[in-house]
All heavy atoms as atom14 arrays in JSON, in Angstrom:
{
  "sequence": "MGFSHSPVAKRRLVRSGVAYVTTVGTLGGGLLAAVALNGLVESLIEKPNCHCHLK",
  "atom14_mask": [
    [1, 1, 1, 1, 1, 1, 1, 1, 0, 0, 0, 0, 0, 0],
    [1, 1, 1, 1, 0, 0, 0, 0, 0, 0, 0, 0, 0, 0],
    [1, 1, 1, 1, 1, 1, 1, 1, 1, 1, 1, 0, 0, 0],
    [1, 1, 1, 1, 1, 1, 0, 0, 0, 0, 0, 0, 0, 0],
    [1, 1, 1, 1, 1, 1, 1, 1, 1, 1, 0, 0, 0, 0],
    [1, 1, 1, 1, 1, 1, 0, 0, 0, 0, 0, 0, 0, 0],
    [1, 1, 1, 1, 1, 1, 1, 0, 0, 0, 0, 0, 0, 0],
    [1, 1, 1, 1, 1, 1, 1, 0, 0, 0, 0, 0, 0, 0],
    [1, 1, 1, 1, 1, 0, 0, 0, 0, 0, 0, 0, 0, 0],
    [1, 1, 1, 1, 1, 1, 1, 1, 1, 0, 0, 0, 0, 0],
    [1, 1, 1, 1, 1, 1, 1, 1, 1, 1, 1, 0, 0, 0],
    [1, 1, 1, 1, 1, 1, 1, 1, 1, 1, 1, 0, 0, 0],
    [1, 1, 1, 1, 1, 1, 1, 1, 0, 0, 0, 0, 0, 0],
    [1, 1, 1, 1, 1, 1, 1, 0, 0, 0, 0, 0, 0, 0],
    [1, 1, 1, 1, 1, 1, 1, 1, 1, 1, 1, 0, 0, 0],
    [1, 1, 1, 1, 1, 1, 0, 0, 0, 0, 0, 0, 0, 0],
    [1, 1, 1, 1, 0, 0, 0, 0, 0, 0, 0, 0, 0, 0],
    [1, 1, 1, 1, 1, 1, 1, 0, 0, 0, 0, 0, 0, 0],
    [1, 1, 1, 1, 1, 0, 0, 0, 0, 0, 0, 0, 0, 0],
    [1, 1, 1, 1, 1, 1, 1, 1, 1, 1, 1, 1, 0, 0],
    [1, 1, 1, 1, 1, 1, 1, 0, 0, 0, 0, 0, 0, 0],
    [1, 1, 1, 1, 1, 1, 1, 0, 0, 0, 0, 0, 0, 0],
    [1, 1, 1, 1, 1, 1, 1, 0, 0, 0, 0, 0, 0, 0],
    [1, 1, 1, 1, 1, 1, 1, 0, 0, 0, 0, 0, 0, 0],
    [1, 1, 1, 1, 0, 0, 0, 0, 0, 0, 0, 0, 0, 0],
    [1, 1, 1, 1, 1, 1, 1, 0, 0, 0, 0, 0, 0, 0],
    [1, 1, 1, 1, 1, 1, 1, 1, 0, 0, 0, 0, 0, 0],
    [1, 1, 1, 1, 0, 0, 0, 0, 0, 0, 0, 0, 0, 0],
    [1, 1, 1, 1, 0, 0, 0, 0, 0, 0, 0, 0, 0, 0],
    [1, 1, 1, 1, 0, 0, 0, 0, 0, 0, 0, 0, 0, 0],
    [1, 1, 1, 1, 1, 1, 1, 1, 0, 0, 0, 0, 0, 0],
    [1, 1, 1, 1, 1, 1, 1, 1, 0, 0, 0, 0, 0, 0],
    [1, 1, 1, 1, 1, 0, 0, 0, 0, 0, 0, 0, 0, 0],
    [1, 1, 1, 1, 1, 0, 0, 0, 0, 0, 0, 0, 0, 0],
    [1, 1, 1, 1, 1, 1, 1, 0, 0, 0, 0, 0, 0, 0],
    [1, 1, 1, 1, 1, 0, 0, 0, 0, 0, 0, 0, 0, 0],
    [1, 1, 1, 1, 1, 1, 1, 1, 0, 0, 0, 0, 0, 0],
    [1, 1, 1, 1, 1, 1, 1, 1, 0, 0, 0, 0, 0, 0],
    [1, 1, 1, 1, 0, 0, 0, 0, 0, 0, 0, 0, 0, 0],
    [1, 1, 1, 1, 1, 1, 1, 1, 0, 0, 0, 0, 0, 0],
    [1, 1, 1, 1, 1, 1, 1, 0, 0, 0, 0, 0, 0, 0],
    [1, 1, 1, 1, 1, 1, 1, 1, 1, 0, 0, 0, 0, 0],
    [1, 1, 1, 1, 1, 1, 0, 0, 0, 0, 0, 0, 0, 0],
    [1, 1, 1, 1, 1, 1, 1, 1, 0, 0, 0, 0, 0, 0],
    [1, 1, 1, 1, 1, 1, 1, 1, 0, 0, 0, 0, 0, 0],
    [1, 1, 1, 1, 1, 1, 1, 1, 1, 0, 0, 0, 0, 0],
    [1, 1, 1, 1, 1, 1, 1, 1, 1, 0, 0, 0, 0, 0],
    [1, 1, 1, 1, 1, 1, 1, 0, 0, 0, 0, 0, 0, 0],
    [1, 1, 1, 1, 1, 1, 1, 1, 0, 0, 0, 0, 0, 0],
    [1, 1, 1, 1, 1, 1, 0, 0, 0, 0, 0, 0, 0, 0],
    [1, 1, 1, 1, 1, 1, 1, 1, 1, 1, 0, 0, 0, 0],
    [1, 1, 1, 1, 1, 1, 0, 0, 0, 0, 0, 0, 0, 0],
    [1, 1, 1, 1, 1, 1, 1, 1, 1, 1, 0, 0, 0, 0],
    [1, 1, 1, 1, 1, 1, 1, 1, 0, 0, 0, 0, 0, 0],
    [1, 1, 1, 1, 1, 1, 1, 1, 1, 0, 0, 0, 0, 0]
  ],
  "atom14_positions": [
    [[-40.6, 114.93, -33.45], [-41.1, 115.73, -32.27], [-39.89, 116.14, -31.53], [-38.97, 115.34, -31.13], [-41.99, 114.73, -31.55], [-42.44, 115.37, -30.25], [-43.95, 114.56, -29.71], [-43.35, 113.54, -28.49], [0.0, 0.0, 0.0], [0.0, 0.0, 0.0], [0.0, 0.0, 0.0], [0.0, 0.0, 0.0], [0.0, 0.0, 0.0], [0.0, 0.0, 0.0]],
    [[-39.91, 117.27, -31.0], [-38.96, 117.79, -30.17], [-39.41, 118.69, -29.06], [-40.44, 119.3, -29.15], [0.0, 0.0, 0.0], [0.0, 0.0, 0.0], [0.0, 0.0, 0.0], [0.0, 0.0, 0.0], [0.0, 0.0, 0.0], [0.0, 0.0, 0.0], [0.0, 0.0, 0.0], [0.0, 0.0, 0.0], [0.0, 0.0, 0.0], [0.0, 0.0, 0.0]],
    [[-38.63, 118.75, -28.04], [-38.88, 119.63, -26.87], [-37.89, 120.67, -26.68], [-36.76, 120.23, -26.47], [-39.21, 118.75, -25.57], [-40.24, 117.82, -25.68], [-40.07, 116.44, -26.02], [-41.5, 118.22, -25.51], [-41.08, 115.54, -26.14], [-42.7, 117.19, -25.62], [-42.36, 115.95, -25.85], [0.0, 0.0, 0.0], [0.0, 0.0, 0.0], [0.0, 0.0, 0.0]],
    [[-38.19, 121.9, -26.71], [-37.23, 122.88, -26.44], [-36.8, 122.89, -24.94], [-37.62, 122.56, -24.17], [-37.63, 124.29, -26.8], [-38.86, 124.6, -25.97], [0.0, 0.0, 0.0], [0.0, 0.0, 0.0], [0.0, 0.0, 0.0], [0.0, 0.0, 0.0], [0.0, 0.0, 0.0], [0.0, 0.0, 0.0], [0.0, 0.0, 0.0], [0.0, 0.0, 0.0]],
    [[-35.63, 123.11, -24.74], [-35.06, 123.14, -23.44], [-35.07, 121.77, -22.67], [-34.94, 121.68, -21.44], [-35.72, 124.07, -22.47], [-35.71, 125.45, -23.05], [-34.7, 126.14, -23.28], [-36.8, 126.26, -23.49], [-34.95, 127.45, -23.84], [-36.26, 127.38, -24.01], [0.0, 0.0, 0.0], [0.0, 0.0, 0.0], [0.0, 0.0, 0.0], [0.0, 0.0, 0.0]],
    [[-35.23, 120.72, -23.45], [-35.32, 119.31, -22.77], [-34.01, 118.87, -22.22], [-34.03, 118.21, -21.06], [-35.79, 118.16, -23.79], [-34.86, 118.11, -24.91], [0.0, 0.0, 0.0], [0.0, 0.0, 0.0], [0.0, 0.0, 0.0], [0.0, 0.0, 0.0], [0.0, 0.0, 0.0], [0.0, 0.0, 0.0], [0.0, 0.0, 0.0], [0.0, 0.0, 0.0]],
    [[-32.83, 119.27, -22.64], [-31.6, 118.83, -21.96], [-31.54, 119.52, -20.54], [-31.11, 118.85, -19.55], [-30.48, 119.38, -22.8], [-31.03, 119.32, -24.28], [-32.43, 119.79, -23.98], [0.0, 0.0, 0.0], [0.0, 0.0, 0.0], [0.0, 0.0, 0.0], [0.0, 0.0, 0.0], [0.0, 0.0, 0.0], [0.0, 0.0, 0.0], [0.0, 0.0, 0.0]],
    [[-31.92, 120.84, -20.49], [-31.98, 121.51, -19.15], [-33.05, 120.98, -18.27], [-32.78, 120.67, -17.03], [-32.21, 123.03, -19.41], [-32.44, 123.77, -18.02], [-31.25, 123.67, -20.29], [0.0, 0.0, 0.0], [0.0, 0.0, 0.0], [0.0, 0.0, 0.0], [0.0, 0.0, 0.0], [0.0, 0.0, 0.0], [0.0, 0.0, 0.0], [0.0, 0.0, 0.0]],
    [[-34.17, 120.54, -18.76], [-35.31, 119.95, -18.0], [-34.77, 118.58, -17.5], [-35.05, 118.31, -16.31], [-36.59, 119.93, -18.8], [0.0, 0.0, 0.0], [0.0, 0.0, 0.0], [0.0, 0.0, 0.0], [0.0, 0.0, 0.0], [0.0, 0.0, 0.0], [0.0, 0.0, 0.0], [0.0, 0.0, 0.0], [0.0, 0.0, 0.0], [0.0, 0.0, 0.0]],
    [[-34.13, 117.84, -18.23], [-33.57, 116.42, -17.86], [-32.59, 116.58, -16.71], [-32.7, 115.94, -15.78], [-33.02, 115.78, -19.05], [-32.66, 114.41, -18.74], [-31.97, 113.63, -19.87], [-33.02, 113.31, -21.02], [-32.36, 112.4, -22.06], [0.0, 0.0, 0.0], [0.0, 0.0, 0.0], [0.0, 0.0, 0.0], [0.0, 0.0, 0.0], [0.0, 0.0, 0.0]],
    [[-31.71, 117.49, -16.83], [-30.69, 117.8, -15.77], [-31.41, 118.15, -14.47], [-31.08, 117.68, -13.38], [-29.69, 118.86, -16.2], [-28.75, 118.3, -17.19], [-27.42, 119.25, -17.36], [-27.9, 120.53, -17.79], [-27.96, 120.88, -19.11], [-27.76, 120.07, -19.93], [-28.27, 122.06, -19.53], [0.0, 0.0, 0.0], [0.0, 0.0, 0.0], [0.0, 0.0, 0.0]],
    [[-32.35, 118.99, -14.49], [-33.11, 119.52, -13.41], [-33.87, 118.33, -12.7], [-33.92, 118.21, -11.59], [-34.1, 120.7, -13.63], [-33.29, 121.97, -13.94], [-34.2, 123.06, -14.35], [-34.76, 123.64, -13.18], [-35.64, 124.57, -13.19], [-36.08, 125.09, -14.22], [-36.05, 125.11, -12.16], [0.0, 0.0, 0.0], [0.0, 0.0, 0.0], [0.0, 0.0, 0.0]],
    [[-34.46, 117.46, -13.59], [-35.19, 116.28, -13.03], [-34.28, 115.38, -12.24], [-34.45, 114.85, -11.21], [-35.85, 115.66, -14.2], [-36.52, 114.38, -13.85], [-37.76, 114.64, -12.88], [-37.13, 113.67, -15.21], [0.0, 0.0, 0.0], [0.0, 0.0, 0.0], [0.0, 0.0, 0.0], [0.0, 0.0, 0.0], [0.0, 0.0, 0.0], [0.0, 0.0, 0.0]],
    [[-33.15, 115.14, -12.89], [-32.07, 114.19, -12.27], [-31.6, 114.75, -10.86], [-31.56, 113.98, -10.0], [-30.87, 114.02, -13.21], [-29.8, 113.29, -12.41], [-31.32, 113.26, -14.48], [0.0, 0.0, 0.0], [0.0, 0.0, 0.0], [0.0, 0.0, 0.0], [0.0, 0.0, 0.0], [0.0, 0.0, 0.0], [0.0, 0.0, 0.0], [0.0, 0.0, 0.0]],
    [[-31.43, 116.06, -10.79], [-31.11, 116.66, -9.5], [-32.16, 116.84, -8.45], [-31.93, 117.1, -7.37], [-30.32, 118.0, -9.85], [-29.09, 117.94, -10.58], [-28.44, 119.34, -10.57], [-27.72, 119.44, -11.82], [-27.84, 120.47, -12.71], [-28.66, 121.51, -12.37], [-27.17, 120.55, -13.74], [0.0, 0.0, 0.0], [0.0, 0.0, 0.0], [0.0, 0.0, 0.0]],
    [[-33.47, 116.64, -8.84], [-34.55, 116.95, -8.02], [-34.73, 116.08, -6.98], [-35.46, 116.37, -5.92], [-35.85, 117.04, -8.95], [-36.23, 115.77, -9.28], [0.0, 0.0, 0.0], [0.0, 0.0, 0.0], [0.0, 0.0, 0.0], [0.0, 0.0, 0.0], [0.0, 0.0, 0.0], [0.0, 0.0, 0.0], [0.0, 0.0, 0.0], [0.0, 0.0, 0.0]],
    [[-34.29, 114.75, -7.12], [-34.47, 113.79, -6.03], [-35.88, 113.08, -6.16], [-36.2, 112.03, -5.38], [0.0, 0.0, 0.0], [0.0, 0.0, 0.0], [0.0, 0.0, 0.0], [0.0, 0.0, 0.0], [0.0, 0.0, 0.0], [0.0, 0.0, 0.0], [0.0, 0.0, 0.0], [0.0, 0.0, 0.0], [0.0, 0.0, 0.0], [0.0, 0.0, 0.0]],
    [[-36.56, 113.34, -7.22], [-37.88, 112.8, -7.57], [-37.57, 111.53, -8.37], [-36.69, 111.47, -9.22], [-38.79, 113.74, -8.31], [-40.08, 113.02, -8.73], [-39.07, 114.99, -7.51], [0.0, 0.0, 0.0], [0.0, 0.0, 0.0], [0.0, 0.0, 0.0], [0.0, 0.0, 0.0], [0.0, 0.0, 0.0], [0.0, 0.0, 0.0], [0.0, 0.0, 0.0]],
    [[-38.32, 110.48, -8.23], [-38.17, 109.25, -9.12], [-38.48, 109.59, -10.42], [-39.39, 110.42, -10.77], [-39.09, 108.13, -8.56], [0.0, 0.0, 0.0], [0.0, 0.0, 0.0], [0.0, 0.0, 0.0], [0.0, 0.0, 0.0], [0.0, 0.0, 0.0], [0.0, 0.0, 0.0], [0.0, 0.0, 0.0], [0.0, 0.0, 0.0], [0.0, 0.0, 0.0]],
    [[-37.72, 109.11, -11.42], [-37.94, 109.48, -12.78], [-37.58, 108.32, -13.78], [-36.81, 107.4, -13.38], [-37.06, 110.8, -13.12], [-35.7, 110.47, -13.05], [-35.0, 109.97, -14.2], [-35.01, 110.79, -11.88], [-33.59, 109.91, -14.11], [-33.56, 110.51, -11.68], [-32.89, 110.21, -12.82], [-31.55, 109.95, -12.63], [0.0, 0.0, 0.0], [0.0, 0.0, 0.0]],
    [[-38.03, 108.4, -14.96], [-37.52, 107.55, -16.0], [-37.15, 108.44, -17.15], [-37.8, 109.32, -17.55], [-38.79, 106.63, -16.55], [-38.22, 105.73, -17.69], [-39.16, 105.83, -15.42], [0.0, 0.0, 0.0], [0.0, 0.0, 0.0], [0.0, 0.0, 0.0], [0.0, 0.0, 0.0], [0.0, 0.0, 0.0], [0.0, 0.0, 0.0], [0.0, 0.0, 0.0]],
    [[-35.9, 108.11, -17.77], [-35.43, 108.99, -18.82], [-34.6, 108.15, -19.71], [-34.22, 106.94, -19.38], [-34.61, 110.13, -18.29], [-34.31, 111.06, -19.38], [-33.36, 109.76, -17.52], [0.0, 0.0, 0.0], [0.0, 0.0, 0.0], [0.0, 0.0, 0.0], [0.0, 0.0, 0.0], [0.0, 0.0, 0.0], [0.0, 0.0, 0.0], [0.0, 0.0, 0.0]],
    [[-34.21, 108.64, -20.9], [-33.34, 108.0, -21.84], [-31.93, 108.77, -21.64], [-31.85, 109.8, -21.15], [-33.72, 108.16, -23.14], [-33.96, 109.58, -23.54], [-35.16, 107.48, -23.45], [0.0, 0.0, 0.0], [0.0, 0.0, 0.0], [0.0, 0.0, 0.0], [0.0, 0.0, 0.0], [0.0, 0.0, 0.0], [0.0, 0.0, 0.0], [0.0, 0.0, 0.0]],
    [[-30.99, 107.87, -22.12], [-29.55, 108.47, -22.2], [-29.42, 108.82, -23.58], [-29.52, 107.97, -24.48], [-28.56, 107.56, -21.7], [-27.18, 108.03, -21.95], [-28.88, 107.09, -20.24], [0.0, 0.0, 0.0], [0.0, 0.0, 0.0], [0.0, 0.0, 0.0], [0.0, 0.0, 0.0], [0.0, 0.0, 0.0], [0.0, 0.0, 0.0], [0.0, 0.0, 0.0]],
    [[-29.22, 110.17, -24.01], [-29.12, 110.53, -25.36], [-30.27, 111.41, -25.7], [-31.07, 111.83, -24.87], [0.0, 0.0, 0.0], [0.0, 0.0, 0.0], [0.0, 0.0, 0.0], [0.0, 0.0, 0.0], [0.0, 0.0, 0.0], [0.0, 0.0, 0.0], [0.0, 0.0, 0.0], [0.0, 0.0, 0.0], [0.0, 0.0, 0.0], [0.0, 0.0, 0.0]],
    [[-30.36, 111.64, -26.99], [-31.35, 112.62, -27.5], [-32.51, 112.09, -28.25], [-33.41, 112.74, -28.75], [-30.63, 113.63, -28.4], [-30.03, 112.95, -29.49], [-29.58, 114.46, -27.6], [0.0, 0.0, 0.0], [0.0, 0.0, 0.0], [0.0, 0.0, 0.0], [0.0, 0.0, 0.0], [0.0, 0.0, 0.0], [0.0, 0.0, 0.0], [0.0, 0.0, 0.0]],
    [[-32.43, 110.6, -28.53], [-33.47, 110.06, -29.34], [-34.36, 109.14, -28.48], [-33.96, 108.5, -27.43], [-32.95, 109.29, -30.52], [-31.95, 110.03, -31.41], [-31.41, 109.06, -32.44], [-32.83, 111.14, -32.19], [0.0, 0.0, 0.0], [0.0, 0.0, 0.0], [0.0, 0.0, 0.0], [0.0, 0.0, 0.0], [0.0, 0.0, 0.0], [0.0, 0.0, 0.0]],
    [[-35.6, 109.05, -28.86], [-36.58, 108.16, -28.15], [-37.39, 108.58, -27.1], [-38.09, 107.85, -26.49], [0.0, 0.0, 0.0], [0.0, 0.0, 0.0], [0.0, 0.0, 0.0], [0.0, 0.0, 0.0], [0.0, 0.0, 0.0], [0.0, 0.0, 0.0], [0.0, 0.0, 0.0], [0.0, 0.0, 0.0], [0.0, 0.0, 0.0], [0.0, 0.0, 0.0]],
    [[-37.18, 109.86, -26.65], [-37.77, 110.38, -25.43], [-39.42, 110.38, -25.66], [-40.13, 110.09, -24.6], [0.0, 0.0, 0.0], [0.0, 0.0, 0.0], [0.0, 0.0, 0.0], [0.0, 0.0, 0.0], [0.0, 0.0, 0.0], [0.0, 0.0, 0.0], [0.0, 0.0, 0.0], [0.0, 0.0, 0.0], [0.0, 0.0, 0.0], [0.0, 0.0, 0.0]],
    [[-39.86, 110.79, -26.82], [-41.25, 110.89, -26.99], [-41.94, 109.51, -26.87], [-43.01, 109.29, -26.23], [0.0, 0.0, 0.0], [0.0, 0.0, 0.0], [0.0, 0.0, 0.0], [0.0, 0.0, 0.0], [0.0, 0.0, 0.0], [0.0, 0.0, 0.0], [0.0, 0.0, 0.0], [0.0, 0.0, 0.0], [0.0, 0.0, 0.0], [0.0, 0.0, 0.0]],
    [[-41.32, 108.51, -27.45], [-41.77, 107.1, -27.48], [-41.86, 106.6, -25.84], [-42.67, 106.03, -25.41], [-41.01, 106.17, -28.35], [-41.39, 104.78, -28.25], [-42.86, 104.6, -28.68], [-40.5, 103.92, -29.13], [0.0, 0.0, 0.0], [0.0, 0.0, 0.0], [0.0, 0.0, 0.0], [0.0, 0.0, 0.0], [0.0, 0.0, 0.0], [0.0, 0.0, 0.0]],
    [[-40.79, 106.82, -25.19], [-40.56, 106.54, -23.82], [-41.7, 107.08, -23.03], [-42.34, 106.4, -22.25], [-39.26, 106.8, -23.14], [-39.16, 106.44, -21.76], [-39.14, 104.96, -21.4], [-37.69, 106.96, -21.25], [0.0, 0.0, 0.0], [0.0, 0.0, 0.0], [0.0, 0.0, 0.0], [0.0, 0.0, 0.0], [0.0, 0.0, 0.0], [0.0, 0.0, 0.0]],
    [[-42.01, 108.28, -23.17], [-43.02, 109.07, -22.42], [-44.36, 108.41, -22.68], [-45.15, 108.3, -21.84], [-42.95, 110.53, -22.81], [0.0, 0.0, 0.0], [0.0, 0.0, 0.0], [0.0, 0.0, 0.0], [0.0, 0.0, 0.0], [0.0, 0.0, 0.0], [0.0, 0.0, 0.0], [0.0, 0.0, 0.0], [0.0, 0.0, 0.0], [0.0, 0.0, 0.0]],
    [[-44.68, 108.22, -23.93], [-45.92, 107.56, -24.44], [-46.11, 106.2, -23.77], [-47.27, 105.88, -23.22], [-46.12, 107.49, -25.91], [0.0, 0.0, 0.0], [0.0, 0.0, 0.0], [0.0, 0.0, 0.0], [0.0, 0.0, 0.0], [0.0, 0.0, 0.0], [0.0, 0.0, 0.0], [0.0, 0.0, 0.0], [0.0, 0.0, 0.0], [0.0, 0.0, 0.0]],
    [[-45.13, 105.36, -23.7], [-45.17, 104.02, -23.25], [-45.34, 104.1, -21.71], [-46.2, 103.35, -21.1], [-43.9, 103.27, -23.53], [-43.87, 101.81, -22.74], [-43.95, 102.95, -25.06], [0.0, 0.0, 0.0], [0.0, 0.0, 0.0], [0.0, 0.0, 0.0], [0.0, 0.0, 0.0], [0.0, 0.0, 0.0], [0.0, 0.0, 0.0], [0.0, 0.0, 0.0]],
    [[-44.63, 104.97, -21.03], [-44.75, 105.09, -19.52], [-46.12, 105.55, -19.17], [-46.78, 105.02, -18.28], [-43.7, 106.06, -19.08], [0.0, 0.0, 0.0], [0.0, 0.0, 0.0], [0.0, 0.0, 0.0], [0.0, 0.0, 0.0], [0.0, 0.0, 0.0], [0.0, 0.0, 0.0], [0.0, 0.0, 0.0], [0.0, 0.0, 0.0], [0.0, 0.0, 0.0]],
    [[-46.66, 106.58, -19.84], [-47.89, 107.19, -19.49], [-48.96, 106.15, -19.85], [-50.02, 105.95, -19.05], [-48.21, 108.4, -20.42], [-49.6, 108.97, -20.25], [-49.73, 109.48, -18.67], [-49.79, 110.23, -21.12], [0.0, 0.0, 0.0], [0.0, 0.0, 0.0], [0.0, 0.0, 0.0], [0.0, 0.0, 0.0], [0.0, 0.0, 0.0], [0.0, 0.0, 0.0]],
    [[-48.98, 105.36, -20.85], [-49.94, 104.38, -21.22], [-50.03, 103.27, -20.15], [-50.99, 102.87, -19.78], [-49.64, 103.66, -22.55], [-50.11, 104.62, -23.72], [-50.77, 105.54, -23.54], [-49.56, 104.35, -24.81], [0.0, 0.0, 0.0], [0.0, 0.0, 0.0], [0.0, 0.0, 0.0], [0.0, 0.0, 0.0], [0.0, 0.0, 0.0], [0.0, 0.0, 0.0]],
    [[-48.73, 102.82, -19.66], [-48.61, 101.89, -18.56], [-49.31, 102.38, -17.34], [-50.1, 101.65, -16.61], [0.0, 0.0, 0.0], [0.0, 0.0, 0.0], [0.0, 0.0, 0.0], [0.0, 0.0, 0.0], [0.0, 0.0, 0.0], [0.0, 0.0, 0.0], [0.0, 0.0, 0.0], [0.0, 0.0, 0.0], [0.0, 0.0, 0.0], [0.0, 0.0, 0.0]],
    [[-49.03, 103.61, -16.87], [-49.69, 104.19, -15.79], [-51.17, 104.26, -15.91], [-51.85, 103.86, -14.91], [-49.21, 105.53, -15.44], [-47.66, 105.68, -14.99], [-47.05, 107.06, -15.04], [-47.49, 104.97, -13.66], [0.0, 0.0, 0.0], [0.0, 0.0, 0.0], [0.0, 0.0, 0.0], [0.0, 0.0, 0.0], [0.0, 0.0, 0.0], [0.0, 0.0, 0.0]],
    [[-51.72, 104.69, -17.0], [-53.12, 104.83, -17.16], [-53.89, 103.43, -17.16], [-54.85, 103.26, -16.64], [-53.51, 105.57, -18.42], [-54.98, 105.47, -18.85], [-53.02, 107.0, -18.35], [0.0, 0.0, 0.0], [0.0, 0.0, 0.0], [0.0, 0.0, 0.0], [0.0, 0.0, 0.0], [0.0, 0.0, 0.0], [0.0, 0.0, 0.0], [0.0, 0.0, 0.0]],
    [[-53.2, 102.49, -17.81], [-53.72, 101.09, -17.81], [-53.73, 100.55, -16.34], [-54.72, 99.9, -16.09], [-52.73, 100.2, -18.63], [-53.32, 98.77, -18.85], [-52.38, 97.97, -19.78], [-51.87, 98.48, -20.69], [-52.35, 96.68, -19.53], [0.0, 0.0, 0.0], [0.0, 0.0, 0.0], [0.0, 0.0, 0.0], [0.0, 0.0, 0.0], [0.0, 0.0, 0.0]],
    [[-52.82, 100.74, -15.65], [-52.77, 100.26, -14.2], [-53.86, 100.98, -13.32], [-54.59, 100.27, -12.54], [-51.41, 100.34, -13.57], [-51.02, 101.68, -13.18], [0.0, 0.0, 0.0], [0.0, 0.0, 0.0], [0.0, 0.0, 0.0], [0.0, 0.0, 0.0], [0.0, 0.0, 0.0], [0.0, 0.0, 0.0], [0.0, 0.0, 0.0], [0.0, 0.0, 0.0]],
    [[-54.11, 102.25, -13.61], [-55.14, 102.94, -12.86], [-56.57, 102.46, -13.34], [-57.41, 102.43, -12.4], [-55.07, 104.45, -13.14], [-53.94, 105.13, -12.52], [-53.75, 106.61, -13.04], [-54.08, 105.16, -10.95], [0.0, 0.0, 0.0], [0.0, 0.0, 0.0], [0.0, 0.0, 0.0], [0.0, 0.0, 0.0], [0.0, 0.0, 0.0], [0.0, 0.0, 0.0]],
    [[-56.63, 102.14, -14.59], [-58.01, 101.61, -15.14], [-58.25, 100.14, -14.42], [-59.33, 99.88, -13.98], [-58.06, 101.56, -16.5], [-58.03, 103.05, -17.14], [-59.23, 100.7, -17.08], [-57.82, 103.08, -18.58], [0.0, 0.0, 0.0], [0.0, 0.0, 0.0], [0.0, 0.0, 0.0], [0.0, 0.0, 0.0], [0.0, 0.0, 0.0], [0.0, 0.0, 0.0]],
    [[-57.28, 99.32, -14.44], [-57.34, 97.93, -14.05], [-57.49, 97.84, -12.46], [-58.31, 97.02, -11.94], [-56.16, 97.11, -14.49], [-55.97, 96.81, -15.97], [-54.88, 95.99, -16.29], [-54.01, 95.68, -15.45], [-54.68, 95.81, -17.51], [0.0, 0.0, 0.0], [0.0, 0.0, 0.0], [0.0, 0.0, 0.0], [0.0, 0.0, 0.0], [0.0, 0.0, 0.0]],
    [[-56.82, 98.7, -11.76], [-56.83, 98.59, -10.31], [-57.06, 100.1, -9.72], [-56.12, 100.59, -9.25], [-55.66, 98.11, -9.78], [-55.43, 96.61, -10.19], [-54.14, 96.15, -9.71], [-53.89, 94.64, -10.11], [-52.5, 94.15, -9.76], [0.0, 0.0, 0.0], [0.0, 0.0, 0.0], [0.0, 0.0, 0.0], [0.0, 0.0, 0.0], [0.0, 0.0, 0.0]],
    [[-58.26, 100.55, -9.79], [-58.46, 102.07, -9.48], [-58.29, 102.36, -7.94], [-57.94, 103.48, -7.67], [-59.8, 102.39, -9.92], [-60.53, 101.09, -10.09], [-59.5, 100.03, -10.41], [0.0, 0.0, 0.0], [0.0, 0.0, 0.0], [0.0, 0.0, 0.0], [0.0, 0.0, 0.0], [0.0, 0.0, 0.0], [0.0, 0.0, 0.0], [0.0, 0.0, 0.0]],
    [[-58.35, 101.3, -7.17], [-58.29, 101.59, -5.75], [-56.92, 101.12, -5.09], [-56.81, 101.0, -3.9], [-59.38, 100.94, -5.02], [-60.75, 101.53, -5.41], [-60.88, 102.81, -5.6], [-61.75, 100.69, -5.75], [0.0, 0.0, 0.0], [0.0, 0.0, 0.0], [0.0, 0.0, 0.0], [0.0, 0.0, 0.0], [0.0, 0.0, 0.0], [0.0, 0.0, 0.0]],
    [[-55.93, 100.78, -5.92], [-54.75, 100.23, -5.55], [-53.57, 101.07, -5.83], [-52.44, 100.59, -6.2], [-54.5, 98.8, -6.22], [-53.17, 97.94, -5.66], [0.0, 0.0, 0.0], [0.0, 0.0, 0.0], [0.0, 0.0, 0.0], [0.0, 0.0, 0.0], [0.0, 0.0, 0.0], [0.0, 0.0, 0.0], [0.0, 0.0, 0.0], [0.0, 0.0, 0.0]],
    [[-53.71, 102.37, -5.62], [-52.68, 103.26, -5.92], [-52.54, 104.33, -4.75], [-52.28, 105.55, -4.94], [-52.91, 104.11, -7.28], [-52.8, 103.14, -8.37], [-53.89, 102.46, -8.81], [-51.78, 102.8, -9.15], [-53.52, 101.67, -9.85], [-52.36, 101.88, -10.13], [0.0, 0.0, 0.0], [0.0, 0.0, 0.0], [0.0, 0.0, 0.0], [0.0, 0.0, 0.0]],
    [[-52.3, 103.74, -3.51], [-52.33, 104.71, -2.37], [-50.95, 105.49, -2.48], [-50.91, 106.58, -1.87], [-52.32, 103.97, -1.1], [-51.04, 102.59, -0.83], [0.0, 0.0, 0.0], [0.0, 0.0, 0.0], [0.0, 0.0, 0.0], [0.0, 0.0, 0.0], [0.0, 0.0, 0.0], [0.0, 0.0, 0.0], [0.0, 0.0, 0.0], [0.0, 0.0, 0.0]],
    [[-49.98, 105.03, -3.1], [-48.7, 105.76, -3.26], [-48.83, 106.96, -4.12], [-47.9, 107.88, -4.12], [-47.52, 104.89, -3.78], [-47.83, 104.38, -5.13], [-48.69, 103.21, -5.38], [-47.42, 104.71, -6.31], [-48.74, 102.99, -6.64], [-47.96, 103.84, -7.27], [0.0, 0.0, 0.0], [0.0, 0.0, 0.0], [0.0, 0.0, 0.0], [0.0, 0.0, 0.0]],
    [[-49.96, 107.12, -4.8], [-50.18, 108.33, -5.76], [-50.93, 109.44, -5.04], [-50.95, 110.5, -5.51], [-51.02, 107.94, -7.04], [-50.22, 107.03, -7.97], [-51.04, 106.56, -9.01], [-49.01, 107.43, -8.48], [0.0, 0.0, 0.0], [0.0, 0.0, 0.0], [0.0, 0.0, 0.0], [0.0, 0.0, 0.0], [0.0, 0.0, 0.0], [0.0, 0.0, 0.0]],
    [[-51.31, 109.23, -3.81], [-52.08, 110.34, -3.14], [-51.22, 111.32, -2.45], [-50.15, 111.03, -2.1], [-52.99, 109.63, -2.07], [-54.08, 108.75, -2.73], [-54.91, 108.07, -1.52], [-55.92, 107.27, -2.26], [-56.8, 106.56, -1.42], [0.0, 0.0, 0.0], [0.0, 0.0, 0.0], [0.0, 0.0, 0.0], [0.0, 0.0, 0.0], [0.0, 0.0, 0.0]]
  ]
}
């Protein structure tokens, strides 16, 4: 799996000032994204009213 323009997008993300999670290098980004998303969804399901920082 690959994402076109991902190096450019990664640089823009790093400069944006927004909190982020990324890999160093070119491998493993899809897996990292899936794990991070699954963790966020799981926490929303377990504690649906405990995410005031997401509003």
